[in-house]
C-alpha positions in Angstrom: 0.0 0.0 0.0 1.3 3.4 -0.8 0.6 6.7 1.0 -0.6 9.6 -1.1 0.5 13.0 0.1 -2.7 14.5 -1.1 -4.8 12.3 1.2 -2.6 12.3 4.2 -4.2 14.5 6.9 -2.1 13.6 9.9 -0.8 16.8 11.5 2.5 17.6 9.9 5.6 18.6 11.8 7.4 21.8 11.2 11.2 22.2 11.2 10.9 23.4 14.8 9.2 20.1 15.8 5.8 21.8 16.6 2.7 20.2 15.1 0.7 22.2 12.7 -3.0 22.2 13.2 -5.0 19.9 10.9 -7.7 21.3 8.7 -10.2 18.7 9.9 -10.9 15.0 10.1 -11.6 13.4 6.7 -14.6 11.2 6.3 -13.1 8.3 4.4 -10.6 7.0 7.1 -13.4 7.4 9.7 -15.5 5.1 7.6 -12.6 2.8 7.3 -12.4 2.5 11.1 -16.1 2.0 11.5 -16.0 -0.6 8.8 -13.1 -2.3 10.7 -15.2 -2.3 13.9 -18.2 -3.7 12.1 -16.1 -6.3 10.3 -14.5 -7.5 13.6 -17.8 -8.0 15.4 -19.5 -9.6 12.4 -16.5 -12.0 12.2 -16.8 -12.7 15.9 -20.5 -13.4 15.5 -19.8 -15.6 12.6 -17.2 -17.5 14.6 -19.8 -18.4 17.2 -21.6 -20.4 14.5 -18.6 -22.7 14.4 -18.6 -23.3 18.2 -21.2 -26.0 18.3 -19.4 -28.1 15.7 -15.7 -27.6 16.5 -15.6 -25.6 19.8 -14.2 -22.2 20.5 -10.6 -23.5 20.7 -10.9 -25.4 17.4 -12.3 -22.2 15.8 -9.4 -20.2 17.2 -6.8 -22.7 15.9 -8.4 -22.8 12.5 -8.8 -19.1 12.1 -5.3 -18.2 13.3 -3.9 -21.0 11.1 -5.7 -19.6 8.0 -4.6 -16.0 8.9 -1.0 -17.2 9.4 -0.8 -19.0 6.1 -2.2 -15.9 4.3 0.3 -13.6 6.0 3.3 -15.9 5.5 2.5 -16.1 1.8 2.1 -12.4 1.4 4.9 -11.2 3.6 7.5 -14.0 3.0 9.4 -13.2 6.2 13.2 -13.6 6.1 13.4 -15.8 9.2 16.9 -16.8 8.5 18.0 -13.3 9.3 16.3 -13.3 12.7 18.6 -12.9 15.7 18.1 -14.7 19.0 16.6 -11.5 20.5 14.2 -11.2 17.6 13.1 -14.8 17.8 12.5 -14.5 21.5 10.4 -11.3 21.0 8.4 -12.9 18.1 7.7 -16.1 20.0 6.5 -14.2 23.1 4.3 -12.1 20.8 2.9 -15.2 19.1 2.1 -16.9 22.4 0.3 -13.7 23.5 -1.7 -13.6 20.3 -2.8 -17.2 20.7 -3.7 -16.8 24.3 -5.7 -13.6 23.7 -7.6 -15.0 20.8 -8.3 -18.4 22.5 -9.5 -16.8 25.7 -11.6 -14.2 23.9 -13.4 -16.9 21.8 -13.9 -19.0 24.9 -15.5 -16.1 26.6 -17.9 -15.2 23.8 -19.0 -18.9 23.8 -20.3 -18.3 27.3 -21.2 -14.6 27.7 -22.6 -11.9 25.4 -20.3 -10.4 22.8 -20.6 -6.8 24.1 -19.9 -7.9 27.7 -16.8 -9.8 26.7 -15.3 -6.9 24.6 -16.0 -4.4 27.4 -14.2 -6.6 30.0 -11.4 -7.2 27.6 -10.8 -3.4 27.2 -9.6 -3.4 30.9 -6.3 -4.9 29.7 -4.9 -2.2 27.5 -6.4 0.6 29.6 -4.6 -0.8 32.7 -1.3 -1.0 30.8 -1.7 2.6 29.7 -2.3 3.7 33.3 0.6 1.7 34.7 3.0 3.0 32.2 1.8 6.5 32.5 2.8 9.1 35.2 -0.6 10.8 34.8 -2.8 10.2 37.8 -5.9 10.9 35.7 -5.2 7.7 33.8 -5.8 5.7 37.0 -9.2 7.5 37.3 -10.1 6.4 33.7 -9.3 2.8 34.7 -11.5 3.1 37.8 -14.2 4.5 35.6 -13.9 1.4 33.2 -13.9 -0.9 36.3 -17.1 0.8 37.4 -18.6 0.1 34.0 -17.6 -3.5 34.0 -18.9 -3.8 37.6 -22.3 -3.1 36.3 -22.3 -6.5 34.6 -21.7 -8.1 38.0 -24.5 -5.9 39.5 -26.9 -7.0 36.8 -26.0 -10.7 37.5 -26.2 -10.3 41.2 -29.7 -8.7 41.1 -31.0 -11.5 38.9 -31.7 -9.2 36.0 -29.4 -11.4 33.8 -27.1 -14.3 34.6 -23.5 -14.3 33.5 -21.4 -17.4 33.2 -18.5 -17.0 35.7 -16.2 -19.1 33.5 -17.0 -16.8 30.6 -16.2 -13.8 32.7 -12.9 -15.4 33.8 -11.9 -16.1 30.2 -12.7 -12.4 29.3 -10.4 -11.3 32.1 -7.7 -13.6 30.9 -8.1 -12.1 27.4 -7.8 -8.7 29.0 -4.5 -9.6 30.5 -3.3 -11.0 27.2 -4.4 -7.9 25.4 -2.4 -5.8 27.8 0.6 -8.0 27.2 -0.1 -7.7 23.4 0.3 -3.9 23.6 3.8 -4.4 25.0 4.9 -7.4 23.0 3.7 -6.1 19.7 5.5 -2.8 20.3 8.7 -4.6 21.1 8.5 -6.7 17.9 7.7 -3.6 15.9 11.0 -2.1 17.1 13.1 -5.2 16.7 11.8 -6.7 13.4 11.5 -4.7 10.2 8.2 -4.6 8.3 5.6 -7.2 8.9 7.9 -10.2 9.2 7.5 -10.3 13.0 3.7 -10.2 12.8 3.5 -13.0 10.1 5.8 -15.4 12.1 4.0 -14.5 15.4 0.7 -15.4 13.9 2.0 -18.8 13.0 3.3 -19.2 16.6 -0.1 -18.1 17.9 -1.8 -20.8 15.8 0.6 -23.4 17.1 0.1 -22.2 20.7 -3.7 -22.9 20.7 -3.4 -26.0 18.5 -3.1 -28.5 21.4 -6.4 -27.2 22.8 -8.2 -27.1 19.5 -6.6 -29.7 17.2 -9.6 -32.1 16.9 -12.0 -29.3 16.1 -9.6 -27.6 13.7 -9.1 -30.9 11.8 -12.9 -31.4 11.6 -13.3 -27.9 10.3 -10.7 -28.5 7.6 -12.4 -31.7 6.5 -15.9 -30.2 6.3 -16.3 -27.8 3.3 -19.2 -25.9 4.9 -17.3 -25.4 8.2 -14.2 -24.5 6.3 -16.1 -21.8 4.3 -17.4 -20.3 7.5 -13.8 -20.3 8.9 -12.5 -18.6 5.8 -15.2 -15.9 6.2 -14.3 -15.5 9.8 -10.6 -15.1 9.0 -11.3 -12.5 6.3 -13.8 -10.5 8.5 -11.8 -10.8 11.8 -8.3 -10.6 10.4 -7.6 -9.5 6.8 -10.3 -6.8 6.3 -9.9 -5.0 9.7 -6.1 -5.0 9.3 -6.3 -3.5 5.8 -8.9 -0.9 6.8 -7.1 0.1 10.0 -3.7 0.4 8.2 -5.4 2.6 5.6 -7.0 4.8 8.3 -3.7 5.1 10.2 -2.1 6.6 7.1 -4.7 9.3 6.9 -5.7 10.1 10.5 -3.8 11.5 13.6 -3.2 8.7 16.0 -5.4 10.2 18.8 -8.4 10.4 16.4 -7.7 6.7 15.4 -7.6 5.7 19.1 -10.9 7.5 19.9 -12.7 5.9 17.0 -11.5 2.4 18.0 -12.7 3.2 21.5 -16.2 2.7 20.2 -15.6 -1.1 19.9 -17.6 -2.1 23.0 -20.7 -0.3 21.7 -20.3 -1.8 18.3 -19.9 -5.2 19.9 -23.0 -4.7 22.0 -25.0 -3.8 18.8 -23.6 -6.7 16.9 -24.6 -9.1 19.7 -28.1 -7.7 19.7 -28.6 -7.6 16.0 -26.7 -10.7 14.8 -26.9 -13.0 17.8 -30.2 -11.9 19.4 -28.4 -11.0 22.6 -30.3 -8.7 24.9 -29.0 -5.1 25.3 -30.2 -4.1 28.8 -29.9 -0.6 30.3 -27.1 -1.7 32.6 -25.2 -3.3 29.7 -25.5 -0.1 27.6 -24.4 2.0 30.5 -21.4 -0.3 31.2 -20.3 -0.2 27.5 -20.6 3.6 27.5 -18.5 4.0 30.6 -15.7 1.8 29.1 -15.9 3.8 25.9 -15.6 7.0 28.0 -12.6 5.7 29.8 -10.8 4.7 26.6 -11.6 8.1 25.0 -10.4 9.8 28.2 -7.0 8.0 28.2 -6.6 8.8 24.5 -7.4 12.5 24.9 -5.2 13.0 28.0 -2.3 11.3 26.2 -2.8 13.7 23.4 -2.6 16.7 25.7 0.4 15.5 27.6 3.7 17.4 27.1 6.5 15.6 25.3 8.5 15.1 28.5 7.2 11.6 29.2 9.6 9.4 31.3 12.0 7.4 29.2 12.1 3.7 30.2 15.7 2.6 30.7 15.6 -0.3 28.3 13.9 1.6 25.4 15.5 3.6 22.6 15.0 7.4 22.4 11.6 8.3 20.9 9.7 5.7 22.9 5.9 6.4 22.9 3.4 5.4 25.5 1.3 2.6 23.9 -2.1 3.8 22.7 -4.5 1.5 24.5 -6.9 1.0 21.6 -4.1 0.7 19.0 -4.9 -2.9 18.3 -7.8 -4.9 17.1 -9.8 -6.9 19.5 -8.4 -10.1 18.0 -4.8 -8.9 18.1 -3.7 -8.9 14.5 -3.0 -5.1 14.4 0.5 -4.2 15.4 1.4 -0.9 17.0 2.6 1.4 14.3 4.0 4.9 14.7 3.9 7.6 12.1 7.5 6.9 11.4 6.6 3.2 10.8 3.9 4.2 8.3 6.2 6.6 6.4 8.9 4.0 6.1 6.7 1.1 5.2 6.7 1.9 1.5 10.5 2.1 1.6 10.7 -1.3 3.3 8.4 -2.8 0.7 10.5 -1.4 -2.2 13.6 -2.8 -0.6 12.0 -6.2 -0.2 11.0 -6.3 -3.8 
């Protein structure tokens, strides 16, 4: 993909280093992000159709396997050039991808989609708060916890019953999503281009294979199930990744983060419209509180002066990870503006 200077609307940087104000937010990349959010949740809803036949772990193994094959064929990573440090970072990243996807699918097999996504957002929000020196970020996490607590209140009052194992899986997915923010950023710094992502996806598929091998084999042997799995892979992996990368090339990162913060609401609507899951007043309020917390973290990060603390083990120019700078299923790497500008050069060099 190439970046056109005529369509790039990210705030430019003057020779003094001060950002110039943008003339506005273009509609096209905003539609790209909304399309990505919709595609992700439609893909998740489609994946649930596979659960009765091959289970949530079989679905995870099959979808990650298909995504890995596609990425490996497209990227053609030069693994023979990987150093020991790069391999270690990629393997950790892959295990995290597998764990996050597996736990998330196991959760939506037991609890509503919107509830699972809202709980999962606690992971990256907590990482942002822990790595930040801003006390306000802790308040945003408390706000998100309050929103998630409404799900427990709903269950405790008997208004709706939540499967405790499903909630536990969603919390595990949240932990893995927090780790994903850190591990993907490290791979992005150590491995050029998308080589690290492609190999990590294969590692992720292998990580969940022991839990879902029988179901994955059944899915491969049944044409109808395989077709659904292919559709899930496209909707939950290929299409969101493509749309988000296109949007990142045209939007300031804080706008991108705010737009992706809408994910819990989109998931709630998808569960209601596609899976006939009930959207109660408490669930809507909970999703809105999580969205507000995510938007708050993004906006306060935007207004923070450049003098953020520099971690001792990071190179100069380290950025605090944007909490929503990843898709729910974890195929979106953290990319800085410099990464986006240099991606075309990397592609030309590869060819």
